C-alpha positions in Angstrom: 59.7 -18.2 10.5 59.1 -15.1 12.1 58.0 -16.2 15.3 60.9 -18.2 15.6 63.1 -14.9 15.0 61.0 -13.3 18.0 61.4 -16.2 20.0 65.3 -16.1 19.5 65.3 -12.9 20.8 63.8 -13.9 24.0 66.3 -16.6 24.6 68.9 -14.4 24.0 67.3 -12.4 27.3 67.8 -15.8 29.2 64.1 -17.4 28.3 63.3 -20.9 27.3 60.8 -21.0 24.6 58.6 -23.3 22.4 57.1 -22.0 19.3 53.6 -23.5 18.5 51.9 -22.2 15.3 50.4 -19.1 16.4 51.6 -19.3 20.4 54.9 -19.1 22.0 55.1 -20.7 25.3 57.9 -19.0 27.3 59.6 -19.8 30.6 60.7 -16.8 32.5 62.9 -18.3 35.3 60.3 -20.0 37.2 57.4 -18.3 35.5 55.7 -20.3 32.7 53.6 -18.2 30.2 51.8 -18.6 27.0 51.6 -15.6 24.3 49.1 -15.9 21.3 49.8 -13.8 18.1 46.9 -12.5 16.3 47.0 -12.0 12.5 47.9 -8.3 12.6 50.6 -8.9 15.1 52.1 -12.0 12.8 51.5 -9.9 9.9 53.7 -6.9 11.4 56.4 -9.5 12.7 56.5 -11.1 9.4 57.4 -8.1 7.4 59.4 -6.4 10.2 62.2 -9.2 10.0 62.0 -9.4 6.5 62.2 -6.1 5.7 65.7 -4.1 5.4 64.2 -0.6 5.4 64.2 -0.2 9.2 66.5 1.7 10.8 66.4 2.4 14.9 68.6 5.2 16.7 68.0 3.9 20.3 70.0 6.8 21.6 67.6 9.3 19.9 64.5 6.6 20.4 63.7 7.3 16.5 62.8 4.8 14.1 62.7 5.8 10.3 61.8 3.8 7.1 61.6 4.5 3.5 58.6 6.9 3.8 58.1 7.7 7.4 60.1 8.6 10.8 58.5 8.0 13.9 59.8 9.7 17.5 58.9 8.8 20.7 57.2 11.6 22.5 56.1 12.4 26.1 53.1 13.8 27.7 54.3 16.9 29.7 50.8 18.2 31.2 49.0 15.9 34.3 46.1 15.5 31.9 45.2 11.8 31.3 45.3 10.4 28.1 44.9 6.9 27.6 45.5 6.1 24.0 45.8 9.5 22.4 45.2 9.6 18.5 45.9 13.3 16.9 46.3 13.5 12.9 47.8 16.6 11.2 47.6 17.1 7.4 48.5 19.8 5.0 47.8 20.8 1.5 50.5 18.5 0.2 48.9 15.7 1.7 51.7 15.1 4.0 50.6 13.9 7.7 52.0 13.6 11.0 50.1 11.4 13.4 50.7 11.1 17.1 49.2 7.8 19.2 50.6 4.9 20.6 53.8 3.4 18.9 53.6 1.3 15.9 54.5 -2.3 16.1 57.3 -1.6 14.1 58.5 0.8 16.5 57.8 -1.8 19.3 59.9 -4.6 17.5 62.7 -1.9 17.0 62.5 -1.5 20.4 62.6 -5.1 21.3 65.4 -5.5 19.3 67.5 -3.0 20.9 69.9 -2.7 24.0 67.0 -0.6 25.2 64.6 -3.7 25.6 67.3 -5.3 27.5 67.6 -2.7 30.0 63.5 -2.7 30.3 63.2 -6.5 30.4 63.3 -6.4 34.3 60.4 -4.1 34.4 58.7 -6.8 32.1 59.5 -9.7 34.4 58.1 -7.7 37.4 54.5 -7.4 35.7 54.6 -11.0 34.8 55.7 -11.9 38.5 52.7 -9.6 39.8 50.1 -11.7 37.4 51.5 -14.8 39.0 51.0 -13.2 42.3 47.6 -12.1 41.9 46.6 -15.6 40.7 48.2 -17.1 43.7 46.0 -14.8 46.2 43.0 -15.6 44.2 43.3 -19.5 44.1 43.9 -21.4 47.5 45.5 -23.9 45.1 46.6 -22.6 42.2 47.5 -24.9 38.8 50.4 -25.1 37.4 49.1 -24.3 34.2 50.6 -21.6 31.7 49.4 -18.1 32.2 48.1 -16.4 29.1 49.3 -13.2 27.9 48.9 -10.7 25.1 51.7 -9.8 23.0 51.6 -5.9 24.1 52.4 -7.6 27.6 55.8 -8.1 26.6 56.1 -4.5 25.6 56.5 -1.0 27.6 53.9 1.5 26.5 55.0 4.3 24.2 53.4 7.4 22.4 55.1 8.5 19.4 54.7 11.1 16.5 55.2 9.9 13.1 56.0 11.9 10.1 54.5 10.6 6.8 55.3 12.8 3.7 53.6 12.3 0.4 56.9 12.0 -1.6 59.8 9.9 -0.7 62.9 12.0 0.9 66.5 11.1 1.3 66.7 9.4 4.9 69.0 12.1 6.6 66.6 14.8 5.0 63.3 13.0 6.2 64.9 12.6 9.9 65.5 16.6 9.7 62.2 17.4 8.3 60.1 15.0 10.2 61.7 16.3 13.2 60.8 20.1 12.4 57.3 19.1 11.4 56.5 17.0 14.4 57.7 19.9 16.6 55.8 22.4 14.9 52.6 20.2 15.3 53.4 19.8 18.9 53.6 23.4 19.5 50.0 23.4 17.2 48.7 20.6 19.9 49.6 22.8 22.5 48.2 26.0 21.2 44.9 24.4 19.9 43.9 21.6 22.2 45.9 22.6 25.4 47.9 19.3 25.2 51.7 19.9 25.9 53.9 17.2 24.2 57.6 17.2 23.5 60.0 14.8 21.6 61.8 12.6 23.9 65.0 13.4 22.3 64.3 17.0 22.9 64.3 16.7 26.5 67.8 16.9 27.7 67.3 17.1 31.9 65.3 14.5 34.0 62.7 15.9 35.1 48.6 21.7 39.4 46.5 22.7 36.4 45.5 26.3 35.4 42.1 26.2 33.7 41.7 26.5 29.9 38.9 26.6 27.5 39.9 23.7 24.7 38.1 24.2 21.2 36.9 20.7 20.4 35.9 21.6 16.9 39.6 23.1 15.6 41.2 21.3 12.7 44.7 20.2 13.3 47.0 21.6 10.4 50.8 21.0 10.0 52.0 24.6 10.4 53.7 26.0 7.3 56.5 27.6 9.3 59.1 26.7 12.1 58.8 28.0 15.6 62.1 29.1 17.6 62.4 25.8 19.7 63.9 27.8 22.7 60.9 29.9 23.1 58.4 27.0 22.2 59.8 25.1 25.2 59.0 27.9 27.5 55.8 28.1 25.9 54.9 24.3 26.8 56.2 24.4 30.5 53.3 27.1 30.6 50.7 25.3 29.1 51.6 22.2 31.1 51.9 23.7 34.5 48.9 24.1 36.9 50.8 26.9 39.1 49.9 30.4 38.2 53.2 31.8 38.9 55.2 29.6 36.8 52.7 29.8 34.0 53.3 33.6 34.3 57.0 33.3 34.5 57.5 30.9 31.4 55.4 33.2 29.1 57.6 36.2 30.4 60.6 34.2 29.6 59.5 34.4 26.1 59.4 38.0 26.2 62.7 38.2 27.9 64.5 36.0 25.4 64.4 38.7 23.1 65.6 41.8 25.6 69.1 42.1 24.1 68.6 41.2 20.6 65.9 44.1 20.4 68.3 46.7 22.5 70.9 45.9 20.4 68.7 46.4 17.4 67.7 49.7 18.3 71.3 50.8 19.4 72.6 49.5 16.1 69.7 51.7 14.1 70.4 54.8 16.1 74.3 54.6 15.5 74.0 53.8 11.5 71.8 56.9 11.3 74.7 59.1 12.3 77.5 57.1 10.6 75.6 56.7 7.3 75.5 60.6 7.3 77.9 61.6 4.2 78.6 64.8 6.3 79.7 63.2 9.6 83.2 63.4 10.3 85.3 62.0 13.1 85.4 65.2 14.8 85.3 65.8 18.6 81.9 67.4 18.5 80.6 64.7 16.6 82.0 61.6 18.2 80.6 63.4 21.5 77.5 63.4 19.9 77.4 60.1 18.9 78.4 58.9 22.4 75.5 60.8 23.9 73.3 59.0 21.3 74.6 55.4 22.6 74.2 56.4 26.1 70.7 57.2 25.4 69.5 54.5 23.4 71.2 51.6 25.6 68.3 50.1 27.4 70.6 47.1 28.5 70.3 48.5 32.3 66.5 49.3 32.3 64.7 46.1 32.1 61.3 47.6 31.9 62.4 49.4 29.1 64.0 46.2 27.2 60.1 45.0 27.8 58.6 48.1 26.3 60.9 47.8 22.9 60.0 44.0 22.9 56.0 44.6 22.7 56.4 47.5 20.4 58.5 45.7 18.0 56.5 42.3 18.2 53.1 43.2 19.5 50.7 45.2 17.3 49.1 47.4 19.7 45.8 47.7 17.8 45.6 44.0 18.1 46.3 44.1 21.8 43.8 46.5 22.4 40.9 44.8 20.8 42.0 41.7 22.6 41.3 43.4 25.9 38.4 45.0 24.6 37.0 41.6 23.3 38.2 39.9 26.7 36.1 42.3 28.9 32.8 42.2 26.7 33.0 38.3 27.1 33.5 38.8 30.9 31.0 41.1 31.5 33.5 42.8 33.8 36.2 45.5 33.3 38.9 43.1 34.4 41.8 45.1 33.1 40.7 48.8 32.7 38.4 49.1 35.5 40.5 52.2 37.0 43.4 52.0 39.3 44.3 48.1 40.3 46.9 47.7 43.2 49.1 44.7 42.6 51.7 43.5 45.3 51.8 47.0 46.9 51.8 49.3 43.7 49.1 50.8 41.8 48.7 50.3 38.2 46.4 51.6 35.3 45.9 50.2 31.8 44.6 53.0 29.4 43.5 51.4 26.3 44.8 54.2 23.8 47.4 53.9 21.0 50.9 55.0 22.6 49.7 54.0 26.2 48.3 50.5 26.3 51.8 48.6 25.8 53.4 50.9 27.7 51.2 50.8 30.5 51.3 47.0 30.5 54.6 46.6 30.2 55.2 48.4 33.8 52.6 46.2 35.1 54.1 42.8 33.9 57.6 43.6 34.8 56.2 44.3 38.3 54.3 41.2 38.7 57.5 39.4 37.4 59.5 41.2 40.0 56.9 39.8 42.7 57.1 36.5 41.7 61.0 36.2 41.3 62.0 38.1 44.7 60.3 37.0 47.9 61.2 40.6 49.3 59.9 42.3 52.7 60.0 45.5 50.8 56.1 45.9 50.8 53.7 44.2 54.0 53.6 40.5 53.9 50.2 40.6 52.8 51.3 42.4 49.5 53.7 40.0 48.8 53.1 36.9 46.3 53.0 33.9 48.4 52.6 30.2 46.6 48.9 28.6 47.3 47.5 31.9 48.6 45.1 34.2 47.5 47.9 36.2 45.7 48.0 33.6 43.3 44.5 34.5 42.0 46.4 38.1 41.4 48.7 36.4 39.0 46.4 34.5 37.3 44.2 37.5 36.5 46.9 38.9 34.3 47.9 35.6 32.8 45.5 35.8 29.9 47.5 39.2 28.9 51.1 37.8 29.0 50.1 34.6 27.1 48.9 36.9 24.1 52.0 38.7 24.2 53.9 35.6 24.1 52.0 33.9 21.5 52.4 37.1 19.3 56.4 36.6 20.0 56.0 33.2 19.0 54.2 34.0 15.8 56.3 37.2 14.8 59.6 35.2 15.0 58.6 31.9 13.1 60.5 31.4 9.8 
């Protein structure tokens, strides 16, 4: 009976069908094919058409059931991944699984308007199969071509949240999306694979070498990361251009410029206003305005960058990171004296009170060199894509990546 339901859907798309036990003969225009269904597919189809638990949101590409929610995901980085399988779990036995879409998801897509839009693509694939047979055989027979069930679907990858305990449907969708997004960040951070929930990509849209820790276990993070800055992080992880990588990490730092500047200014003003002795005299108001002017860094991006680093990046951790990095490299990459970068000279001193400040000036200068293609210096000192100058940017990516990650960790809730 279930295969008849499947056949009815194809008939609505203009096909002629004939169900024969485990097989459906399908005529698509002038093409005759035969699709055989294995036991696992028959079981899934039977369960799908009998169940009432499945709800498919075609606009968001999300399928939900009584104890799961499944979102379509898209791989952002160019690395090849034929059939990815990533499993995450936590202490409460909740799970997130990223892999090829489930049969239930494919059947939900099959029954939606989305499949009608994709059916022309399916017909073109079938057409190419027939054309290939015609080229191989001088006198091709009229026998039906055999197809797999999967040949009638578009390949998707999905991330599924499987809570140990049943949740209300609306909460399942919200919690599931939150957990999946956290896991996708963890995957980008741990395995250098950048994926995104398709519904989170609102726009239509080479590689930078990184080490992958194959032994790392994948856990469901216990916190939520800010989606806005995680988007920049994924762009950095998925890009192969050092300039884009650097700027994407820098955007994470820049995202908090005004927020941190406002907090510093608020703290300064609050100290004076909360003083019981404060009176609105000319002298006191003048002092207050002077303090506001002194601590207003919104016109000095270098100071704002320094303030962000001071707030979110522990200087002791940063110094330890640089020391460990140079020990492993066997070369004082960052602290080996004065370094000329795009026309200016910088020095990083690994001393408390200086390390972050020195690095802020250096990073801000690189950012300016990437953003502005100015003739301020000689042409050899300017940043040019695809030239040796990319090596200079790539050299400092480990530093800004470290800082961006510290900001993401510090702002998670």
